[in-house]
Every structure is written in C-alpha cells, then in structure tokens.
Wavefront OBJ file of the C-alpha trace (Angstrom):
o trace
v 14.597 55.054 -68.197
v 16.661 58.146 -69.419
v 17.578 60.591 -66.401
v 16.673 64.402 -67.400
v 19.820 66.681 -67.551
v 19.367 69.765 -66.579
v 21.621 72.479 -68.260
v 22.672 75.241 -66.526
v 24.156 78.345 -68.122
v 24.987 81.449 -67.110
v 27.686 84.023 -68.792
v 29.295 86.758 -67.389
v 32.020 89.609 -68.622
v 35.861 88.832 -67.225
v 38.152 91.391 -67.453
v 40.473 91.597 -70.670
v 43.367 91.543 -68.750
v 41.844 88.362 -66.617
v 40.742 86.527 -69.590
v 44.345 87.339 -71.484
v 46.708 85.556 -68.924
v 44.053 83.002 -67.642
v 42.456 81.688 -70.945
v 44.721 79.619 -73.462
v 41.974 79.007 -76.167
v 44.621 76.789 -78.225
v 44.168 73.024 -77.943
v 41.287 74.009 -74.985
v 38.665 71.645 -75.073
v 35.523 72.166 -75.918
v 34.006 70.229 -73.397
v 34.971 67.524 -71.408
v 33.267 64.683 -69.442
v 34.896 64.847 -65.713
v 36.183 61.014 -64.752
v 36.440 59.493 -61.764
v 40.523 60.402 -60.494
v 39.876 63.572 -61.720
v 41.164 66.502 -59.337
v 39.756 70.295 -59.389
v 43.793 71.215 -60.240
v 43.461 68.787 -63.445
v 40.619 70.430 -64.869
v 41.345 73.760 -64.182
v 44.428 73.560 -65.951
v 42.299 71.650 -69.240
v 40.722 74.587 -69.519
v 43.481 77.902 -67.852
v 46.726 78.615 -68.490
v 46.591 79.540 -64.800
v 43.998 77.167 -63.125
v 44.234 79.612 -59.592
v 42.159 81.720 -61.555
v 39.095 79.190 -61.998
v 37.127 80.907 -59.205
v 36.812 84.290 -61.156
v 35.094 82.562 -64.106
v 32.592 80.517 -61.642
v 32.206 83.382 -59.430
v 30.905 85.488 -62.249
v 28.448 83.304 -63.322
v 26.105 82.917 -59.738
v 23.273 80.585 -61.249
v 25.765 77.806 -61.429
v 25.068 74.865 -59.111
v 28.357 75.347 -56.362
v 31.482 74.411 -58.441
v 33.423 72.999 -55.321
v 31.482 70.002 -55.715
v 31.906 68.378 -59.463
v 31.030 64.816 -59.594
v 32.522 62.112 -62.700
v 30.209 62.014 -65.270
v 29.419 66.086 -65.388
v 30.393 67.951 -68.361
v 31.902 71.121 -68.161
v 32.817 73.770 -71.255
v 34.263 77.327 -71.227
v 33.944 79.330 -74.120
v 34.498 82.478 -74.979
v 33.269 85.174 -77.396
v 33.114 88.153 -75.849
v 32.391 87.185 -72.819
v 33.224 84.060 -70.669
v 30.796 80.950 -70.537
v 30.637 78.993 -68.266
v 28.570 75.522 -68.917
v 27.707 72.999 -66.181
v 25.766 69.760 -67.189
v 25.620 67.221 -64.216
v 25.591 63.532 -64.330
v 24.280 60.916 -62.960
v 25.763 61.862 -59.452
v 26.671 58.163 -58.648
v 30.054 58.438 -57.343
v 31.605 61.016 -54.584
v 32.550 64.564 -55.738
v 35.726 65.009 -57.122
v 38.832 66.335 -54.741
v 41.213 69.316 -55.064
v 44.317 67.459 -55.078
v 44.529 63.435 -54.922
v 43.701 61.947 -51.466
v 46.439 59.445 -51.577
v 49.310 62.162 -52.472
v 48.461 63.759 -49.083
v 46.420 61.209 -46.399
v 49.355 60.930 -44.272
v 49.256 64.729 -43.419
v 45.593 64.667 -43.331
v 45.428 61.468 -40.754
v 48.658 61.020 -39.356
v 50.227 64.860 -38.744
v 49.350 67.678 -36.848
v 50.649 70.952 -36.161
v 50.399 72.739 -32.615
v 51.565 75.874 -30.832
v 53.109 74.203 -27.729
v 53.831 70.603 -26.341
v 54.722 71.565 -22.767
v 50.700 70.812 -21.222
v 50.639 67.636 -22.907
v 49.963 64.111 -20.704
v 53.114 61.914 -21.833
v 53.935 58.227 -21.689
v 55.905 58.246 -18.090
v 56.911 54.291 -18.457
v 55.713 50.898 -20.244
v 54.143 47.725 -19.463
v 56.914 45.690 -17.824
v 59.536 48.548 -17.465
v 59.867 47.947 -21.446
v 61.428 49.804 -23.708
v 59.520 50.023 -25.849
v 55.175 48.653 -26.712
v 52.953 47.836 -28.909
v 49.405 47.398 -29.986
v 48.447 44.846 -27.165
v 50.414 46.207 -24.432
v 49.980 49.028 -21.658
v 51.386 52.295 -21.542
v 51.525 54.275 -18.668
v 50.781 57.994 -19.016
v 51.175 61.027 -16.547
v 48.962 64.028 -16.687
v 45.731 62.607 -17.581
v 43.848 64.207 -14.579
v 40.101 64.608 -15.033
v 40.178 60.930 -17.731
v 37.777 58.530 -17.247
v 38.149 54.709 -17.980
v 36.766 54.050 -22.133
v 38.382 57.303 -23.159
v 40.496 56.801 -26.660
v 43.807 59.234 -27.508
v 46.211 59.371 -29.907
v 49.932 58.656 -28.977
v 51.836 61.411 -30.946
v 55.438 61.911 -30.802
v 56.959 65.304 -31.375
v 59.161 65.138 -34.286
v 60.179 68.848 -35.748
v 59.983 72.348 -34.495
v 59.090 75.021 -36.940
v 60.782 78.228 -36.058
v 62.240 81.663 -38.187
v 64.877 82.411 -38.875
v 65.673 78.753 -38.784
v 63.026 76.733 -40.347
v 63.143 73.397 -38.852
v 64.817 71.702 -35.481
v 65.112 67.710 -35.363
v 63.652 66.792 -31.633
v 64.776 63.887 -29.449
v 62.088 61.637 -27.606
v 61.571 64.098 -25.072
v 61.057 66.632 -27.472
v 63.777 68.764 -27.204
v 65.750 69.463 -29.787
v 68.707 67.194 -31.275
v 72.478 68.838 -30.786
v 73.025 70.356 -34.291
v 69.390 70.146 -35.507
v 68.696 72.167 -38.574
v 72.680 73.665 -39.193
v 72.228 71.713 -42.638
v 70.361 74.821 -43.561
v 71.966 77.751 -41.388
v 73.871 79.142 -43.951
v 71.000 78.081 -46.945
v 68.192 80.022 -45.937
v 68.146 83.390 -46.783
v 67.412 85.895 -43.403
v 64.131 86.586 -42.909
v 61.984 89.806 -42.818
v 59.781 88.604 -39.784
v 61.295 88.324 -36.156
v 62.473 85.085 -34.549
v 59.138 83.780 -34.000
v 57.829 80.081 -33.036
v 55.653 78.633 -35.309
v 54.535 75.587 -34.343
v 55.473 71.613 -33.412
v 54.531 68.692 -35.610
v 53.001 65.750 -34.022
v 53.377 62.239 -35.918
v 51.049 59.870 -35.093
v 51.928 56.270 -33.555
v 49.233 54.490 -32.149
v 46.325 55.216 -30.473
v 44.378 53.027 -27.190
v 41.804 53.166 -24.761
v 42.180 54.654 -20.805
v 41.532 51.493 -18.558
v 42.586 52.226 -15.200
v 42.448 56.317 -13.819
v 45.352 57.417 -10.970
v 44.061 57.097 -7.899
v 45.652 56.425 -4.518
v 48.921 55.851 -4.437
v 49.000 55.396 -8.088
v 49.861 58.267 -9.998
v 49.537 57.402 -13.936
v 47.087 55.727 -15.762
v 46.632 52.996 -17.579
v 46.496 53.277 -21.573
v 45.782 49.892 -23.636
v 47.633 50.502 -26.915
v 45.281 49.015 -29.689
v 46.953 50.401 -33.230
v 46.210 48.894 -35.925
v 49.209 47.107 -38.362
v 51.092 50.320 -39.001
v 51.107 51.321 -35.459
v 54.450 51.883 -34.444
v 56.295 51.536 -31.225
v 54.909 53.312 -28.651
v 58.328 54.813 -26.142
v 58.602 57.078 -23.098
v 58.022 60.947 -23.820
v 55.504 60.441 -26.450
v 52.464 62.523 -25.833
v 48.894 61.955 -25.673
v 45.935 64.287 -27.808
v 42.636 63.174 -27.935
v 41.121 61.211 -30.882
v 38.386 63.131 -32.168
v 36.541 64.106 -35.267
v 39.639 65.838 -37.275
v 37.498 66.251 -40.472
v 39.454 67.659 -43.780
v 38.526 69.258 -46.787
v 39.330 68.183 -50.045
v 36.734 70.200 -52.081
v 37.991 73.293 -52.769
v 39.111 75.295 -55.940
v 43.013 76.706 -56.327
v 42.569 80.235 -55.767
v 45.244 83.027 -55.630
v 46.301 83.894 -51.751
v 43.801 86.394 -50.026
v 44.576 90.139 -49.873
v 45.973 90.060 -46.761
v 48.925 87.916 -47.395
v 50.155 90.776 -49.818
v 54.072 91.406 -49.096
v 53.915 88.434 -46.403
v 57.758 86.783 -46.094
v 56.671 83.219 -46.296
v 59.251 80.604 -46.617
v 59.618 77.144 -47.507
v 60.236 75.263 -43.826
v 60.694 71.565 -44.841
v 60.524 69.089 -47.505
v 58.523 65.781 -46.794
v 60.342 62.719 -45.551
v 63.320 65.243 -44.396
v 64.657 65.523 -47.896
v 66.921 67.866 -49.286
v 64.814 69.346 -52.339
v 60.987 68.102 -53.714
v 59.737 68.214 -57.295
v 55.660 67.951 -58.372
v 53.434 65.555 -55.971
v 55.609 65.902 -53.399
v 54.562 67.805 -49.817
v 56.526 70.703 -48.481
v 56.004 72.840 -45.554
v 55.340 76.927 -45.506
v 56.078 79.506 -42.656
v 51.996 81.048 -42.798
v 48.871 79.500 -41.685
v 44.985 80.413 -41.119
v 46.149 83.322 -38.797
v 48.067 85.125 -41.654
v 44.827 84.401 -44.067
v 45.847 81.033 -46.150
v 43.103 78.311 -46.531
v 43.049 75.278 -48.760
v 43.113 75.715 -52.051
v 45.767 78.965 -51.882
v 48.081 78.727 -54.593
v 51.878 80.266 -54.133
v 54.941 80.425 -56.748
v 57.831 79.256 -55.138
v 61.113 81.127 -55.964
v 64.779 80.580 -55.618
v 66.381 83.798 -53.808
v 69.180 85.261 -55.885
v 72.930 84.545 -55.296
v 75.041 87.380 -54.455
v 78.011 86.235 -56.236
v 81.442 87.511 -55.757
v 82.491 90.139 -58.818
v 85.728 88.227 -59.995
v 87.093 91.414 -61.954
v 86.891 93.822 -58.882
v 88.125 91.298 -56.643
v 89.823 88.119 -58.352
v 91.921 86.845 -55.806
v 89.446 87.223 -52.882
v 88.931 84.718 -50.479
v 85.061 85.304 -50.106
v 82.226 82.279 -51.293
v 81.459 82.635 -54.999
v 77.640 81.295 -53.934
v 76.380 83.679 -50.955
v 72.688 84.516 -49.943
v 74.162 87.482 -47.913
v 75.214 90.838 -50.200
v 78.285 92.413 -49.188
v 81.299 94.275 -50.904
v 82.542 93.039 -53.904
v 79.331 90.616 -55.022
v 76.697 91.147 -57.562
v 73.487 90.073 -57.002
v 71.311 87.775 -59.601
v 67.747 87.491 -60.149
v 65.036 85.051 -58.301
v 64.656 82.200 -60.259
v 61.068 80.556 -60.112
v 61.260 76.700 -59.256
v 57.655 75.569 -59.203
v 53.813 76.449 -57.796
v 52.152 74.606 -54.851
v 48.645 74.467 -53.436
v 47.741 74.227 -49.817
v 45.574 71.389 -48.779
v 46.005 71.602 -44.959
v 46.323 74.412 -42.435
v 47.473 75.478 -38.853
v 47.693 78.888 -36.765
v 50.939 79.495 -38.425
v 51.986 76.667 -40.507
v 50.381 74.771 -43.705
v 50.864 71.939 -45.958
v 51.084 72.260 -49.588
v 51.289 69.881 -52.156
v 54.017 70.961 -55.274
v 51.202 71.109 -57.946
v 53.961 71.471 -61.312
v 57.201 73.363 -61.238
v 60.870 73.400 -63.638
v 62.768 73.194 -60.938
v 63.719 71.538 -57.609
v 62.113 72.969 -54.856
v 64.289 73.481 -51.783
v 64.282 74.601 -48.218
v 64.215 77.976 -47.617
v 62.304 79.165 -50.899
v 60.086 82.035 -50.980
v 56.199 81.742 -51.563
v 54.790 84.408 -53.335
v 51.382 85.292 -55.550
v 51.124 82.739 -58.242
v 51.194 85.027 -60.800
v 54.598 87.035 -59.589
v 57.222 87.257 -62.180
v 60.321 88.134 -60.102
l 1 2 3 4 5 6 7 8 9 10 11 12 13 14 15 16 17 18 19 20 21 22 23 24 25 26 27 28 29 30 31 32 33 34 35 36 37 38 39 40 41 42 43 44 45 46 47 48 49 50 51 52 53 54 55 56 57 58 59 60 61 62 63 64 65 66 67 68 69 70 71 72 73 74 75 76 77 78 79 80 81 82 83 84 85 86 87 88 89 90 91 92 93 94 95 96 97 98 99 100 101 102 103 104 105 106 107 108 109 110 111 112 113 114 115 116 117 118 119 120 121 122 123 124 125 126 127 128 129 130 131 132 133 134 135 136 137 138 139 140 141 142 143 144 145 146 147 148 149 150 151 152 153 154 155 156 157 158 159 160 161 162 163 164 165 166 167 168 169 170 171 172 173 174 175 176 177 178 179 180 181 182 183 184 185 186 187 188 189 190 191 192 193 194 195 196 197 198 199 200 201 202 203 204 205 206 207 208 209 210 211 212 213 214 215 216 217 218 219 220 221 222 223 224 225 226 227 228 229 230 231 232 233 234 235 236 237 238 239 240 241 242 243 244 245 246 247 248 249 250 251 252 253 254 255 256 257 258 259 260 261 262 263 264 265 266 267 268 269 270 271 272 273 274 275 276 277 278 279 280 281 282 283 284 285 286 287 288 289 290 291 292 293 294 295 296 297 298 299 300 301 302 303 304 305 306 307 308 309 310 311 312 313 314 315 316 317 318 319 320 321 322 323 324 325 326 327 328 329 330 331 332 333 334 335 336 337 338 339 340 341 342 343 344 345 346 347 348 349 350 351 352 353 354 355 356 357 358 359 360 361 362 363 364 365 366 367 368 369 370 371 372 373 374 375 376 377 378 379
C-alpha cells in the first residue's frame, strides 16, 4: 500500500541582504533527500553559504512543520524566484530525527562531563576498602558529607579536572580539587587581556564511576558506604573524588544553527580550552567558550573564531630594540596587525557561564584565547 505523502509548501519574502549573503544558488541542489547520518548543519550547508541563517527561511514559512524535526527520507527543497520558497515532503518517518551535529563527535561531552559553579559543598570520597589507594567496580568507597542519603540511592563519582576563569582561561586541578602549581602558565603570555573583570566561570567535572549507597552513617561511623558499579569503561576512584546524584540529564541535539541572541552583542567571549588538552583544534574538535546560558547562549549558537592581531616591533623605528617581535599587548614602537579569522563553531551544550562548542569548519587551527564573535563578523 502506497503511503500518501503530504507536501507542505510555503513562501515568504526574505530581505535582499539576507538572501544575498545567505543563499548561493550556484551548485545549490534543487531538492535533497535526507539521509541517515546527516546533520542539520550538513543540510543547511547544502542550501546556504551561511548555514546559521537557515532558521530565517523556516521561520518565514510558518506553515512548514517543525523544522527541528527532519527525518531520513524527507525531501527538502529551496528555490528563489522573486521570493524564497521552502518545501518539505515528509518521508516514511521510520528513523529517529536527525541531530544538529554528529552525536559520535560529542557524546562524551554530553554524558561524561559537566560544569558546576562550585565544588566545596559536594560530598567526597574519604577512603577506600582495605585502605586502598584506588578502587574500581565491585569494591567499596567511603563517602563523607552524604547527610540525608538513603540506602539504594545512586551517585556518580566525579573528579574536578579544570577550573575555568578569566583572565587566565584554565587551571588544572589535583586530586583534591586544588590548583596544580604552575597550572595555566602555558597560556599566560598567549591570552590577550580580557575586557571582563576577573571571574570564576566554573569547575569541570569528569565522571569516573557510579555506585549505590549500601550503608548510611550511624553510631560511631561518620561515612556512607558506596558500592562501585561502573561498567567496563569506569575509571578507578580515589580519595578526594566528589559525588553528585545520578539523575536524568537530557540533552537536546534537535536544534538548528543560528546567530547569537541580540543580548550577546559586544560580549567578550573567549576560547577557554581545546578538548584533550591539545594546543590547538580544527574541524570536529570540541572547545570550551567563556559564555553560557547566563549570557544568552543556547544550543545551536554559531560563533566565528578569531586570532587577535599581533603588535609587532616597528623595525624601521627601533631596529635594535629587544622587544618581542610578536606581542599580544600594544606598546611603544609597535605596529598593530589585523585580526585573523580561523573557524566557525556551533554550541551544543551550555552551562551557566561556560559552553561546549564543536568546530564545524575553518581555515586555520583554533587556539586558547581566540575571540568568539558573530558568525558574520569580518574583522
């Protein structure tokens, strides 16, 4: 039996400027059948020079079904006569809707990492079974600070690894959550002074294991007993690790790439870190940015990333000067170079003052300290 396919066609005017900058008809497909494994960024890029302007077309076509839910088998088309016409032909809908970005690229950052404002109030592992230095699944950890916990409750064991702050973007933490001596010095001379005052942005927590409470403090016992039950990929637990309740932490990957909210205009946003402690990142690498939901950043927000122009020694005026030839701060006998575009990145997870973004495309590596600006920025 043939399925009747309902076609929804709607048309609306885009501004000449938006169309001229967004839509590149040369090589633009007349129609496209959505494939399993596609992402919303991939599809947007098939039709537009600037994928982050995709929502403007769909929002101008209110008759079209929710554009966040596009399924493999759907037929999409975009045409321009004297106006932009968006068309969607629903397919069989036998697969899950496509996601904004590849889940495989960001899954660890959705399930294993989080950023919190403070860690001093969290319960912590005070000791381990048999006075071990490390413990793993099937062994016991003794936890202090779990007042009010009940037998059977499940907790994730997490480890503070990084403290995000400005102007110094990252500080590595030891097992007790204290700053490692000398941490962050690698970036001290590299990071351009930030316009925002000194601010602590949050602590990144990495999940190392999970467990269930089997005994609560009572009598002369000051600690709760946690039976570690992590799967095969669970890491070893050590004294000083923190605990957070295991709960549903839903994440949304059905979002469109879009420009930053108006409230973010003029906000000084920086690249805080590149995944895996790398010195630089490229396409499909995850970066941390110094803005989150408190600044109006949400999933799908697209930024362009820029290297701030160097201040080089004026060799004609001061040929014998001992000044550095590539400084991040201005000074006498220096010439200021222009800022340089590096890449575009799209946010996929936000916290209060920090967000994770995936580098989507670019022409240069992205380094810690780079500026995040409007995706249409030209300088």
